[in-house]
C-alpha positions as CSV (number, residue, x, y, z in Angstrom):
1,M,0.0,0.0,0.0
2,V,1.5,3.4,-1.0
3,E,1.7,6.0,1.8
4,R,0.1,9.3,1.1
5,D,0.6,12.7,2.5
6,A,-2.4,15.1,2.5
7,G,-2.4,17.3,-0.5
8,R,0.7,15.5,-1.9
9,G,-0.4,12.0,-3.1
10,P,2.4,9.5,-3.0
11,R,4.7,10.3,-0.1
12,G,7.2,13.2,-0.9
13,L,5.9,13.8,-4.4
14,S,4.4,17.3,-5.0
15,P,2.2,18.3,-8.0
16,A,4.5,21.3,-8.7
17,R,7.5,19.0,-9.0
18,I,5.7,16.9,-11.7
19,V,4.5,20.0,-13.5
20,E,8.1,21.4,-13.6
21,A,9.4,18.1,-14.8
22,A,6.7,17.9,-17.4
23,V,7.6,21.5,-18.7
24,G,11.3,20.3,-18.9
25,V,10.3,17.2,-20.9
26,L,8.2,19.2,-23.4
27,E,10.8,21.9,-23.8
28,E,13.6,19.4,-24.4
29,G,11.8,16.9,-26.7
30,G,8.7,18.5,-28.0
31,Q,5.2,16.9,-28.4
32,E,6.8,13.9,-30.0
33,S,8.5,12.7,-26.9
34,F,6.0,14.0,-24.4
35,S,4.1,11.2,-22.4
36,M,2.8,10.6,-18.9
37,R,5.6,7.9,-18.7
38,G,8.3,10.3,-19.9
39,V,7.1,12.9,-17.4
40,A,7.1,10.3,-14.6
41,R,10.6,9.3,-15.4
42,A,11.8,12.9,-15.3
43,A,10.0,13.4,-12.0
44,G,11.4,10.3,-10.4
45,C,8.0,8.5,-10.0
46,D,5.8,6.2,-12.0
47,A,2.9,7.0,-14.4
48,M,0.3,6.2,-11.9
49,S,1.6,8.9,-9.6
50,V,1.3,11.4,-12.4
51,A,-2.3,10.2,-13.0
52,Y,-3.2,10.4,-9.3
53,H,-2.6,14.1,-9.3
54,F,-3.7,15.1,-12.8
55,G,-6.1,12.4,-13.9
56,S,-5.0,12.5,-17.5
57,K,-2.6,13.9,-20.0
58,Q,-5.2,16.7,-20.5
59,G,-5.2,17.4,-16.8
60,L,-1.4,17.5,-16.8
61,T,-1.3,20.0,-19.8
62,R,-3.8,22.2,-18.2
63,A,-1.7,22.3,-15.1
64,M,1.4,23.2,-17.2
65,A,-0.6,26.1,-18.8
66,S,-1.6,27.2,-15.4
67,W,2.0,27.1,-14.2
68,L,2.9,29.5,-17.1
69,D,0.0,31.8,-16.1
70,G,1.4,31.8,-12.5
71,Q,4.5,33.4,-13.8
72,V,2.6,36.5,-14.9
73,R,2.5,39.6,-12.6
74,P,0.0,42.4,-12.9
75,A,1.2,46.0,-13.3
76,P,1.4,48.1,-10.1
77,P,-2.1,49.1,-8.6
78,G,-3.4,52.3,-10.1
79,A,-1.6,51.9,-13.5
80,P,-3.6,53.3,-16.4
81,W,-5.5,50.6,-18.3
82,R,-3.2,50.8,-21.4
83,A,0.0,50.6,-19.4
84,T,-1.5,47.6,-17.5
85,L,-2.3,45.8,-20.7
86,R,1.1,46.5,-22.3
87,H,2.8,45.2,-19.1
88,L,0.8,41.8,-19.3
89,A,1.4,41.7,-23.1
90,E,5.1,41.9,-22.6
91,Q,5.3,39.2,-19.9
92,Y,3.4,36.8,-22.1
93,R,5.8,37.5,-24.9
94,A,8.7,36.8,-22.6
95,L,7.3,33.6,-21.4
96,A,6.7,32.5,-24.9
97,G,10.5,33.1,-25.6
98,A,11.5,31.3,-22.5
99,Y,9.1,28.2,-23.0
100,P,8.4,28.1,-26.7
101,R,7.1,24.5,-26.7
102,T,5.0,24.8,-23.6
103,F,3.6,28.3,-24.2
104,P,1.1,27.2,-27.1
105,L,-0.8,25.3,-24.4
106,L,-2.2,28.5,-23.1
107,Q,-4.2,28.5,-26.4
108,Q,-5.9,25.3,-25.6
109,F,-7.7,26.4,-22.5
110,T,-10.2,29.2,-21.9
111,H,-9.0,29.3,-18.3
112,T,-6.3,27.4,-16.6
113,G,-7.0,28.0,-13.0
114,S,-6.6,30.5,-10.1
115,A,-3.6,32.3,-11.5
116,D,-5.3,32.7,-14.9
117,Y,-8.5,34.0,-13.0
118,A,-6.4,36.5,-11.1
119,T,-5.0,38.0,-14.3
120,T,-8.3,37.9,-16.2
121,E,-9.7,40.0,-13.3
122,V,-7.0,42.6,-14.0
123,V,-7.8,42.6,-17.7
124,H,-11.5,43.0,-17.1
125,A,-10.8,46.0,-14.9
126,A,-8.5,47.5,-17.6
127,M,-11.3,47.1,-20.2
128,L,-13.8,48.9,-17.8
129,G,-11.0,51.5,-17.2
130,A,-10.9,52.0,-21.0
131,G,-14.5,52.6,-21.2
132,V,-15.5,49.4,-22.9
133,P,-19.3,48.9,-22.4
134,R,-20.0,46.2,-19.8
135,P,-21.8,43.9,-22.3
136,Q,-18.7,43.8,-24.4
137,V,-16.1,43.4,-21.7
138,V,-15.8,39.5,-22.1
139,T,-15.9,39.7,-25.8
140,V,-13.0,42.2,-25.9
141,T,-11.0,40.4,-23.1
142,V,-11.1,37.1,-25.0
143,G,-10.1,38.9,-28.2
144,W,-7.2,40.5,-26.5
145,Y,-5.9,37.2,-25.1
146,A,-6.3,35.4,-28.3
147,T,-4.4,38.2,-30.1
148,V,-1.5,38.6,-27.5
149,L,-1.1,34.8,-27.1
150,G,-1.3,34.2,-30.9
151,L,1.4,36.9,-31.5
152,A,3.7,35.6,-28.7
153,T,3.3,32.0,-30.1
154,A,3.9,33.0,-33.7
155,E,7.1,34.7,-32.8
156,A,8.3,31.8,-30.5
157,L,7.7,29.2,-33.2
158,G,9.4,31.2,-35.9
159,M,6.7,32.7,-37.9
160,V,7.6,36.3,-36.9
161,A,11.2,36.6,-38.0
162,P,13.2,38.0,-40.9
163,V,12.8,35.8,-44.0
164,D,15.5,33.2,-44.5
165,E,17.5,33.1,-47.7
166,A,15.4,30.5,-49.3
167,T,12.3,32.5,-48.9
168,A,14.0,35.8,-49.9
169,A,15.1,34.0,-53.1
170,E,11.6,32.8,-53.8
171,I,10.2,36.5,-53.3
172,A,12.9,37.9,-55.4
173,G,12.0,35.3,-58.2
174,L,8.4,36.2,-58.3
175,P,7.2,38.1,-61.4
176,A,7.3,41.8,-60.4
177,A,4.3,42.5,-62.7
178,D,2.1,40.1,-60.8
179,Y,3.6,40.7,-57.3
180,P,4.7,44.4,-57.5
181,L,4.1,45.0,-53.7
182,T,5.6,41.8,-52.4
183,T,8.7,42.0,-54.4
184,A,9.1,45.8,-53.5
185,F,8.9,44.9,-49.8
186,L,11.6,42.3,-49.9
187,D,14.1,44.4,-48.0
188,D,11.5,45.0,-45.4
189,Y,10.8,41.2,-45.0
190,R,14.5,40.8,-44.5
191,G,14.6,43.4,-41.7
192,I,11.6,42.2,-39.7
193,D,12.0,43.1,-36.1
194,P,9.8,40.6,-34.0
195,G,9.6,43.1,-31.2
196,V,8.4,45.9,-33.4
197,V,5.8,43.6,-34.9
198,F,4.6,42.4,-31.5
199,R,4.3,46.0,-30.1
200,T,2.8,47.5,-33.2
201,A,0.1,44.8,-33.4
202,V,-0.6,45.2,-29.6
203,E,-0.8,49.0,-29.9
204,L,-3.2,48.7,-32.8
205,M,-5.5,46.5,-30.8
206,H,-5.2,49.0,-27.8
207,D,-6.1,51.9,-30.1
208,G,-9.3,49.9,-31.2
209,I,-10.1,49.4,-27.5
210,E,-9.7,53.1,-26.8
211,R,-12.1,53.9,-29.7
212,L,-14.7,51.4,-28.5
213,G,-14.5,53.0,-25.0
214,G,-14.9,56.5,-26.4
215,G,-11.4,57.7,-25.6
216,A,-11.8,57.1,-21.7
217,E,-8.0,57.6,-21.4
218,P,-5.3,59.0,-23.6
219,G,-3.3,56.4,-25.5
220,G,0.1,57.4,-23.9
221,P,3.4,56.9,-25.4
222,P,4.1,53.9,-27.7
223,M,5.6,50.7,-26.4
224,S,9.3,51.0,-26.3
């Protein structure tokens, strides 16, 4: 009979230890090598112990996404709504860069747990601070998350980056008469700055939120 500690399951084994091991496995080997057994080996237990805490692979991946959400810290109390949202967006971008294979899990769940709810509460307050009508707060909040997480994931997985030489050669070889703008912008594609792309897109979204809210707060300086 396996001894259990209250809140810990098999003696000495904490859920946090398993989650951290799972993140390590996913970051090192990707989805192809990610399994309950592989996580158990990394955590120094068996697959039944992982199942005890999380029930299934889905439960484990939700806990991993929740662990990521737990790394996010809100802006200082009293910060303007736009500064609050910028602060959160930059943290999500940093997390995507640090955990590029785990970060996309955040896009699989509407909510991941207590840490996510705490951040969402801050976003809700920012939306109200921007003047977003109450019936539209949830719609705009979900859109904000989808945009920020999508941008961060795209950069982490390599979509938002200067084009490689093979792609540049393809663009250069396009008939200019058929693709006059794409070929003219080749140098710009070569010089893509992922940070500028991210911040520009986020600011465009925030401009839209401000317009929806009727200009409740000045937009403030651009993200630097």
